[in-house]
C-alpha positions in Angstrom: 0.0 0.0 0.0 2.8 2.4 1.0 4.7 1.4 -2.2 1.6 2.2 -4.3 1.2 5.6 -2.7 4.9 6.4 -3.2 4.7 5.3 -6.8 1.7 7.6 -7.5 3.4 10.5 -5.7 6.6 9.9 -7.7 4.7 9.8 -11.0 2.7 12.9 -10.0 5.9 14.9 -9.4 7.4 13.7 -12.7 4.2 14.6 -14.6 3.7 18.0 -13.0 7.0 19.5 -14.2 6.2 20.3 -17.9 2.6 21.3 -16.9 3.9 23.7 -14.3 6.8 25.2 -16.4 4.6 25.8 -19.4 1.7 27.2 -17.4 4.0 29.6 -15.5 5.5 30.7 -18.8 2.1 31.2 -20.3 1.0 33.2 -17.3 3.9 35.6 -17.8 3.1 35.8 -21.5 -0.7 36.4 -21.0 -0.1 38.9 -18.1 1.6 41.1 -20.8 -1.5 40.8 -23.1 -0.3 38.1 -25.5 -1.9 34.7 -25.7 0.1 31.8 -27.1 -1.7 28.5 -27.7 1.3 27.0 -29.5 2.5 25.3 -26.3 1.9 21.9 -27.7 4.1 22.7 -30.7 6.8 24.1 -28.5 6.7 20.9 -26.4 7.1 18.8 -29.6 9.9 20.9 -31.2 12.0 21.3 -28.0 11.6 17.6 -27.1 12.8 16.6 -30.6 15.7 18.9 -30.7 16.8 17.9 -27.2 16.7 14.3 -28.3 18.9 15.0 -31.3 21.5 16.9 -29.3 21.5 14.3 -26.5 21.7 11.4 -29.0 24.8 12.9 -30.8 26.6 14.3 -27.8 25.5 12.0 -25.0 25.0 15.0 -22.8 21.3 15.3 -21.6 22.1 18.6 -19.9 23.1 20.1 -23.2 19.9 18.7 -24.6 18.0 20.4 -21.9 19.7 23.7 -22.7 19.0 23.4 -26.4 15.4 22.6 -25.7 15.1 25.8 -23.6 16.7 27.8 -26.5 14.4 26.3 -29.1 11.5 27.3 -26.9 12.9 30.8 -26.6 13.2 31.0 -30.4 9.7 29.8 -30.8 8.7 32.7 -28.4 10.6 35.1 -30.6 8.7 33.9 -33.7 5.3 34.2 -31.9 6.3 37.6 -30.4 7.3 39.0 -33.8 4.0 37.9 -35.4 1.7 38.8 -32.5 3.4 42.0 -31.2 5.2 43.7 -34.0 3.2 42.4 -37.0 -0.1 42.5 -35.0 -1.1 39.1 -36.4 -4.0 37.0 -35.1 -2.5 35.4 -32.0 -4.8 32.3 -32.0 -4.1 31.5 -35.7 -0.4 32.0 -35.1 -0.5 29.5 -32.3 -2.5 26.9 -34.2 -0.2 27.3 -37.2 2.9 26.8 -35.1 1.4 23.6 -33.5 0.9 22.1 -37.0 4.3 23.3 -38.2 6.2 21.9 -35.2 4.4 18.6 -35.3 5.2 18.2 -39.0 8.8 19.2 -38.7 9.4 16.8 -35.8 7.8 13.8 -37.5 9.5 14.4 -40.8 12.9 14.8 -39.1 12.2 11.7 -37.0 11.8 9.7 -40.2 14.8 11.4 -41.9 17.2 10.8 -39.0 16.2 7.4 -37.7 13.9 6.0 -40.3 11.2 5.5 -37.7 7.6 6.7 -37.8 7.1 6.1 -34.1 10.0 6.9 -31.8 13.7 7.7 -31.6 16.4 5.6 -30.1 16.9 5.8 -26.3 19.0 8.7 -25.1 20.7 9.5 -21.8 18.7 11.1 -19.1 19.6 13.6 -16.3 20.2 12.1 -12.9 17.1 11.5 -10.7 17.1 11.0 -6.9 15.7 7.6 -5.9 15.0 6.2 -2.4 13.2 2.9 -2.4 10.0 3.2 -4.4 10.2 7.0 -4.6 12.0 8.9 -7.3 12.1 12.6 -8.0 13.7 14.7 -10.7 15.8 17.8 -9.9 13.6 19.6 -12.4 10.7 19.2 -10.0 12.5 21.5 -7.6 13.2 23.9 -10.5 9.5 23.9 -11.4 8.5 24.9 -7.8 11.2 27.5 -7.8 10.2 29.0 -11.1 6.6 29.3 -9.9 7.6 31.0 -6.7 10.0 33.4 -8.4 7.5 34.3 -11.2 4.9 35.1 -8.5 7.3 37.3 -6.6 8.5 39.1 -9.8 4.9 39.8 -11.1 3.5 40.9 -7.8 6.4 42.4 -5.9 8.6 44.2 -8.4 8.3 47.4 -10.5 9.1 45.5 -13.7 6.4 42.9 -12.9 3.9 45.8 -12.3 4.8 47.2 -15.7 4.3 43.9 -17.4 0.9 43.4 -15.8 -0.1 47.0 -16.8 0.6 46.0 -20.5 -1.9 43.2 -20.2 -4.6 45.3 -18.4 -4.3 48.8 -20.0 -1.5 49.1 -22.5 -2.3 52.8 -23.3 -2.0 53.7 -19.6 1.3 51.7 -19.4 2.6 53.6 -22.4 1.7 56.8 -20.7 3.8 55.7 -17.7 6.8 55.4 -20.0 6.6 51.6 -20.6 7.5 50.2 -24.0 4.5 48.0 -24.5 5.9 46.3 -27.6 9.2 45.4 -26.0 7.6 44.2 -22.8 5.1 42.0 -24.5 7.8 40.6 -26.8 10.2 39.7 -23.9 7.3 38.2 -22.0 6.5 35.9 -24.9 10.1 34.8 -25.2 10.3 34.0 -21.5 7.1 32.0 -21.8 8.4 30.1 -24.8 11.7 29.4 -23.0 10.0 27.9 -20.0 7.7 25.8 -22.2 10.8 24.6 -24.2 12.5 23.6 -20.9 9.4 21.5 -20.1 9.4 19.9 -23.6 13.1 19.0 -23.3 12.4 17.5 -19.8 9.9 15.1 -21.3 12.7 13.4 -23.1 15.9 13.8 -21.0 14.2 14.1 -17.6 11.4 11.6 -17.9 10.8 9.3 -20.8 14.2 8.9 -22.3 13.3 9.0 -26.0 11.2 11.0 -28.4 7.9 9.6 -29.6 5.4 11.1 -32.0 2.8 11.4 -29.3 5.2 12.7 -26.6 3.4 15.9 -25.9 0.0 14.0 -25.6 -2.0 17.2 -25.2 0.1 18.5 -22.4 0.3 21.9 -24.0 -3.5 22.2 -23.8 -3.6 20.9 -20.3 -1.0 23.6 -19.4 -3.3 26.2 -20.9 -6.1 24.8 -18.8 -3.8 25.1 -15.8 -3.4 28.8 -16.6 -7.2 29.3 -16.2 -7.3 27.0 -13.2 -4.6 29.1 -11.4 -6.5 32.3 -12.3 -3.1 33.6 -13.7 -1.4 33.1 -10.4 2.0 31.3 -10.7 1.8 29.9 -7.2 -1.6 28.3 -8.0 -0.1 27.0 -11.2 2.1 24.8 -9.1 -1.0 23.5 -7.3 -2.6 23.0 -10.7 0.4 21.1 -12.0 0.2 18.8 -9.1 -3.6 18.3 -9.6 -3.3 17.6 -13.3 -0.1 15.6 -12.7 -2.0 13.4 -10.2 -4.6 12.5 -12.8 -1.9 11.7 -15.3 -0.2 9.5 -12.8 -3.5 7.8 -11.9 -4.1 7.0 -15.6 -0.8 5.1 -15.7 -1.2 3.4 -12.3 -4.7 2.0 -12.6 -4.1 -0.3 -15.7 -0.8 -1.6 -14.2 -2.5 -2.4 -10.9 -5.4 -4.2 -12.7 -2.9 -6.3 -14.5 -1.1 -7.2 -11.3 -4.3 -8.1 -9.5 -6.0 -10.0 -12.3 -2.9 -11.4 -14.1 -4.5 -10.4 -17.4 -2.7 -8.2 -19.9 -5.0 -5.3 -20.9 -4.4 -3.3 -24.0 -7.5 -1.5 -25.3 -8.7 -0.8 -21.7 -5.4 1.0 -21.0 -6.2 3.5 -23.7 -9.5 4.1 -21.9 -7.8 4.9 -18.6 -5.4 7.2 -20.5 -8.4 9.5 -21.0 -8.6 10.3 -17.3 -6.4 13.4 -17.3 -8.3 14.9 -20.3 -11.7 14.2 -18.8 -10.5 15.7 -15.5 -9.2 18.8 -17.4 -12.6 19.3 -19.1 -14.5 19.0 -15.9 -12.1 21.3 -14.0 -12.1 24.0 -16.7 -15.9 23.8 -17.0 -16.2 24.4 -13.3 -13.7 27.3 -12.9 -14.1 29.2 -16.2 -17.1 31.2 -14.8 -14.9 32.4 -11.9 -11.7 33.4 -13.7 -10.7 36.9 -14.6 -8.5 37.3 -17.7 -6.2 40.3 -18.3 -8.4 42.9 -20.0 -6.2 43.4 -23.0 -5.4 39.7 -23.5 -5.1 38.8 -27.2 -5.6 42.4 -28.4 -2.8 43.8 -30.5 -1.6 47.2 -29.2 -1.6 49.9 -31.8 0.3 53.0 -30.6 -1.4 56.2 -31.3 
């Protein structure tokens, strides 16, 4: 019994990392007034590039860094389109998701002649005691959430960023460069999401698969709403959604242990648990959330 609890807790803490990092990054982005629904694509692209780098160098920490940089560059692209070109932010995000998915799968086939997964790669060190394991990136995710909250709520630069998402004209009158602030916020959000995507490979799974993101980008977006744009609550949301993900893995394994029967199709049914939980939670909380007033609205300087 204790072993089962430790196993679920361990999987929860592994699963919460990308959900928390991406959600905190998106909170920073959306607090500035820009919405980026391309988190799924950033997960895919950063996970793939980190796999390539780790495969050829044998260094998962370098792969983690490259994944972060790829996420930042994705943020640059979205920032240029959304902030400076004043493009439709939703369409840009959807387009990036499709582009990243296509690039990742085509490159997977080109490099390893596989339509499903890459070879196994090295992973960063995890701390293990008995049945309990934890990644050092778990502590990073907690720290990022805490620091993001402190920055947004307790510093002048955080106040300026929030002003850009609430009333950009007033922020401009205060001397804030709205374009630059929104652009940098989008890059930071992309970088944190990229770190989460790289973690999927070098911190958790150990290889790239074509379904590696598995809707986690959209669950991270749901976590933004769940947290009501509060980075501290995003940590809680990461744990909640991570628990349901861990539960969807644990239940079919436990059924197989108890019954001695290998289940295949039924396991796919259990894998829907985190998505059903996401739908239910979002349906409950969406009436209570308060979005930044200028969210998704391009700023046109007069």
